[in-house]
Structures are given as C-alpha cells and as structure tokens.
C-alpha positions in Angstrom: 12.3 65.3 -21.3 15.8 64.3 -22.5 16.6 61.4 -24.8 17.6 59.1 -22.0 14.3 59.6 -20.2 12.4 59.0 -23.4 14.3 55.7 -24.0 13.5 54.5 -20.5 9.9 55.4 -20.8 9.6 53.6 -24.1 11.3 50.5 -22.6 8.8 50.5 -19.7 5.9 50.9 -22.0 7.1 48.0 -24.2 7.5 45.7 -21.2 3.7 45.7 -20.8 3.1 44.8 -24.4 3.4 41.0 -24.6 4.1 39.3 -27.9 1.3 37.1 -29.2 3.3 34.0 -28.4 4.0 35.1 -24.8 0.4 36.2 -24.4 -0.8 32.8 -25.5 1.5 31.1 -23.1 0.2 33.3 -20.2 -3.4 32.4 -20.9 -3.0 28.8 -21.8 -4.3 26.0 -19.5 -1.6 24.2 -17.4 -0.3 21.0 -19.1 -2.4 17.9 -18.5 -1.0 15.5 -16.0 0.8 12.4 -17.4 -1.5 9.5 -18.2 -1.6 6.8 -15.6 1.0 4.2 -16.3 2.8 1.2 -14.9 6.6 1.5 -14.2 8.8 -1.5 -14.8 10.2 -3.0 -11.7 11.8 -6.1 -13.2 11.4 -7.9 -16.6 7.7 -8.7 -16.9 6.8 -7.0 -13.6 5.7 -3.3 -13.1 4.1 -1.2 -10.5 1.3 1.4 -10.5 1.6 3.9 -7.6 -2.0 4.9 -6.9 -3.2 7.4 -4.3 -3.9 4.7 -1.9 -1.5 1.8 -2.4 1.0 0.2 -4.8 -0.4 -2.2 -7.3 1.9 -4.8 -9.0 1.3 -6.2 -12.5 3.0 -9.5 -13.5 2.8 -10.5 -17.2 3.5 -13.8 -19.0 3.5 -14.2 -22.8 -0.3 -14.1 -23.0 -1.9 -13.2 -19.6 -1.4 -11.1 -16.5 -1.8 -11.1 -12.8 -2.5 -8.1 -10.7 -1.7 -7.7 -7.0 -4.4 -5.5 -5.3 -6.8 -3.3 -7.1 -6.7 0.1 -5.3 -9.8 2.2 -4.3 -13.0 2.0 -6.3 -12.8 5.6 -7.2 -9.3 5.1 -8.8 -10.4 2.1 -10.8 -10.7 4.2 -14.1 -7.1 5.3 -13.7 -6.0 1.8 -13.1 -7.9 0.5 -16.0 -6.4 3.2 -18.2 -2.9 2.2 -17.1 -3.7 -1.5 -17.9 -4.4 -0.6 -21.6 -1.9 -2.2 -23.9 -0.9 -4.8 -21.3 -1.7 -8.5 -21.4 -5.3 -9.5 -20.5 -5.9 -10.0 -16.8 -6.5 -13.5 -15.6 -6.1 -13.0 -11.8 -6.4 -10.3 -9.3 -4.8 -11.3 -5.9 -5.9 -9.3 -2.9 -3.3 -9.2 -0.2 -6.0 -8.5 2.4 -9.6 -7.2 2.7 -9.2 -3.4 3.3 -11.0 -1.2 0.8 -7.9 0.6 -0.5 -6.7 -2.8 -1.8 -9.9 -4.3 -3.1 -12.0 -1.3 -4.3 -11.2 -2.0 -8.0 -12.2 -5.7 -7.8 -15.6 -5.3 -9.3 -14.4 -3.4 -12.3 -11.5 -5.8 -13.0 -13.7 -8.9 -12.5 -16.0 -7.4 -15.1 -13.1 -7.7 -17.5 -12.9 -11.4 -16.9 -10.3 -11.7 -14.1 -10.7 -14.1 -11.2 -10.2 -12.5 -7.9 -8.2 -14.5 -5.4 -7.9 -13.9 -1.6 -7.5 -15.7 1.7 -10.8 -17.1 3.0 -10.7 -14.8 6.0 -10.4 -11.8 3.7 -13.3 -13.1 1.7 -15.5 -13.2 4.9 -14.7 -9.6 5.7 -15.5 -8.5 2.2 -18.8 -10.4 2.1 -20.3 -8.6 5.2 -20.3 -5.2 6.8 -17.1 -5.1 8.9 -16.0 -2.7 11.7 -12.7 -1.1 11.0 -11.3 -0.4 14.4 -8.5 2.0 13.5 -10.9 4.2 11.6 -13.8 3.7 14.0 -16.2 3.1 11.1 -18.2 0.3 9.5 -17.0 -0.8 6.1 -19.9 -1.9 3.9 -19.7 -5.3 2.2 -18.4 -5.4 -1.3 -21.0 -6.0 -4.0 -21.1 -9.8 -4.9 -19.3 -9.1 -8.2 -16.4 -7.6 -6.4 -15.8 -10.4 -3.9 -13.2 -13.1 -4.5 -14.2 -16.0 -6.7 -11.3 -18.1 -5.5 -10.2 -18.4 -1.9 -7.2 -20.1 -0.2 -6.8 -21.3 3.3 -3.0 -21.4 3.4 -0.1 -21.2 0.9 -0.9 -21.6 -2.9 0.6 -21.1 -6.3 -0.7 -19.5 -9.4 0.9 -20.1 -12.9 0.6 -18.1 -16.0 2.7 -19.9 -18.6 6.3 -19.4 -17.5 5.3 -17.1 -14.7 4.8 -18.4 -11.1 3.3 -16.5 -8.2 3.5 -18.0 -4.7 0.8 -16.9 -2.3 2.0 -17.1 1.3 -0.5 -16.8 4.2 0.9 -15.0 7.2 -1.6 -15.4 10.1 -2.6 -12.7 12.6 -0.4 -10.1 11.1 -1.8 -6.8 9.6 -5.2 -8.7 9.6 -6.1 -12.4 9.9 -6.2 -12.8 6.1 -2.9 -11.5 4.8 -1.2 -12.9 1.7 2.4 -12.2 0.6 2.9 -12.6 -3.1 6.3 -13.9 -4.2 7.7 -14.0 -7.7 10.9 -16.1 -7.1 12.1 -16.1 -10.7 12.0 -12.3 -10.8 13.2 -11.9 -7.2 10.2 -9.6 -6.4 8.0 -9.8 -3.3 4.7 -7.9 -2.6 4.1 -7.6 1.1 0.8 -5.9 1.1 0.2 -4.0 4.3 2.5 -6.3 6.2 5.1 -3.7 5.1 4.8 0.0 5.5 8.1 1.3 4.2 9.4 4.1 6.4 6.1 4.4 8.3 4.5 3.1 11.4 2.2 0.2 10.3 -1.5 -0.2 10.9 -2.3 -3.3 13.0 -6.0 -4.1 12.5 -6.7 -5.7 15.8 -10.4 -5.6 15.1 -10.0 -8.2 12.4 -7.3 -10.4 13.9 -4.1 -8.4 13.4 -1.4 -8.6 16.1 2.0 -7.1 16.6 3.7 -10.5 17.1 2.1 -11.8 13.9 3.2 -8.7 12.0 6.8 -9.2 13.2 6.5 -12.8 12.1 5.3 -11.7 8.6 8.4 -9.4 8.4 10.6 -12.3 9.3 8.9 -14.4 6.6 9.7 -11.6 4.1 13.3 -11.5 5.2 13.6 -15.2 4.7 12.3 -14.9 1.2 14.6 -12.1 0.2 18.2 -11.3 -0.5 20.1 -8.1 -1.0 18.8 -7.8 -4.6 15.1 -8.5 -3.9 12.6 -5.7 -4.8 10.0 -5.5 -2.1 6.7 -3.8 -2.8 5.2 -2.2 0.3 1.5 -1.7 0.8 2.3 1.9 1.6 5.5 3.8 1.0 8.1 3.4 -1.8 9.3 0.1 -3.2 12.1 -1.1 -0.9 14.6 -3.8 -0.3 15.7 -6.2 2.4 17.5 -3.4 4.3 14.2 -1.4 4.5 12.3 -4.5 5.6 14.9 -5.1 8.4 14.6 -1.5 9.6 10.8 -1.9 9.8 11.2 -5.1 11.8 13.7 -3.6 14.2 11.4 -0.6 14.8 8.3 -2.7 15.4 10.2 -5.0 17.9 11.4 -1.9 19.8 7.8 -0.4 19.9 6.4 -3.8 21.1 9.0 -4.2 23.8 8.5 -0.7 25.2 4.7 -1.1 25.3 5.0 -4.6 26.7 7.1 -3.3 29.6 4.4 -0.7 30.5 1.6 -3.3 30.2 3.5 -5.8 32.4 4.0 -3.0 34.9 0.2 -2.7 35.2 -0.3 0.5 33.1 -3.7 0.9 31.5 -4.1 1.7 27.9 -4.6 5.4 28.7 -1.6 5.5 30.9 0.5 3.8 28.3 -0.6 6.3 25.7 0.2 9.2 28.1 3.7 7.8 28.7 4.4 8.4 24.9 6.8 5.4 24.7 7.7 6.1 21.0 8.5 9.8 21.4 12.1 9.5 20.1 10.8 7.4 17.1 7.8 9.5 16.0 9.7 12.1 13.9 11.2 9.2 11.8 8.3 6.8 11.5 5.1 8.7 12.4 4.6 12.1 10.8 2.8 11.2 7.6 0.6 8.2 8.1 -0.1 6.3 11.4 0.0 8.6 14.4 2.0 7.6 17.5 -1.2 7.0 19.6 -2.5 4.7 17.0 0.5 2.4 16.8 1.0 2.4 20.6 -2.7 1.7 21.1 -2.9 -1.2 18.6 0.3 -2.8 20.0 -1.1 -2.5 23.5 -4.4 -4.1 22.4 -2.7 -7.0 20.7 -0.4 -8.0 23.5 -1.5 -10.6 26.0 -3.2 -9.4 29.2 -1.0 -8.8 32.2 -0.8 -12.1 34.2 
C-alpha cells in the first residue's frame, strides 16, 4: 500500500471515532420545548396560543382577567404560563364549547369568578348534544360552571382596565360574547371569528349563518385599521382579516340559499359542492366543505 492509500485509510478510520464532545451531543436528549408563556399583544394584554384556542390575558395594576380557558387537559400548561402574572379575578367564557371552558374549574379554584352569557351557562350545566361533532358533551362539574352570568351587554372593571362584554345573538351559538378592550384597541371575537378558516356554526345550540354575519359586522363596527382582533381559531388578525371572513361567509350563504330556494334538499345541496372554488383557501385544515355547507343550509329559513 502506498503512502497516499495509507493516509486515506487513516482518514476513513478517524471519521468513525467521534470526539467525546460530539459523542455526547449525539446521545443527548433533544432540547426541552420552551415553557408555556403569554406573548404581549398590547400594553397590559397578552395571548396564550394553546392547542385548541387562543386565550387572552388582560392585566391591571393588581389583578387580571382571562378570556377563555382552553381544554381541561391543557389547564396545567395554562396555569404554568400564568405564573408571575397578576392574580386572576375573572375568567370570561366567550361561549360554552369545551375547548373554551375546559380550564374553568382549575382557574376558579384559584379564586377567579367565571363569567358567561346565561345561555352558555345553561349548556355547561347539563349534558348537551354537539351537532357538528355528533356527540354528547357532558355537563361541566359545578365548580367549573360560571358563577356570574349576563343576559346582554356588560362591563367589567379592574382598576384602570375596562372590558366590555358584547352579546351577539344566534351567531356561533346562542350564547356568544365578544370581549372588547377599547383603551388597548383589542377585540376578542371567540369563535365568531375563525381567521382564514371556514367557521363552525353550531346550529344545534342556536347558531345561525345570519347571526354570525351580524357578529362579524359588530366586530367591524368596533374596530379600525389598528385593532388587534383575537380569533377563536387561527392567528391574531386585524380588520382586513375580519372583512375577508365576512365576505366569504356572505358568499357561501348566498350560494346555499339559491339552491335551497330552488327546492334542493340538503343532500342535493351538498352534492352540488357550491363552495368548490373556495375550499382550497378556507377549508383544508379545520371545517370541511360539507360541514359549512350543511350548517348554512340548516340555519337558513325553510323554502316558502
């Protein structure tokens, strides 16, 4: 073997002998995920993006208000993220669905008062059929149910912080609240706003397409070009995003309404695929086309 061959062989052999530092890196566990945390949205307001929905935290000098409470199984992560923040005084539920109220019990155990619309309370207090999932949702334990209910609009104050609760009837459900922080120019829409996605219309508990459009109109009336708008699902958006969602929903409603007025059954309307040109934009990741078409059909008036 010549000298060049010996050098190549030695180099190849050396490539299989890792240094202690490299070997330690190769066998080390992957880095731990970052600790759950809130991200500032505006002075005194921050968001926690959980696996199910987006939670908003508003803090005054000595207390805090939380909008929605995520799923019960993510309550530990949410509570970890709350460490170091002001003590919770209120948890406001935008509506009754479990992905928005599942952490109520744990947070109420920390001394917070849970606030919701009266209709949302009624859903949480009894087993309720969730039509779009075709399953019964069990009642929340008494400790997780709202301790304060509202029938219409209301205001909550924490020192200098004001939150305006705005009831939008027959929208995503029959018990939806928008939560507006006018001084910070921030609006939480709950599930009345799915940013970049087809929305869920829970027709089984009073949701309607016309009511949801009216809720989006209310959001537009409360916002300007600088308003940060928290969606129940999807990224934090702005007025332009809200306007796009409204335009899409009006288009879907009008297409389905034409078919229903023409005497098409629900099954025939689904088969016609009236949203086919919109589905790639609005429907691939969350609500499927058949679901939005079906719920819009169900919520429209019967053909005269």
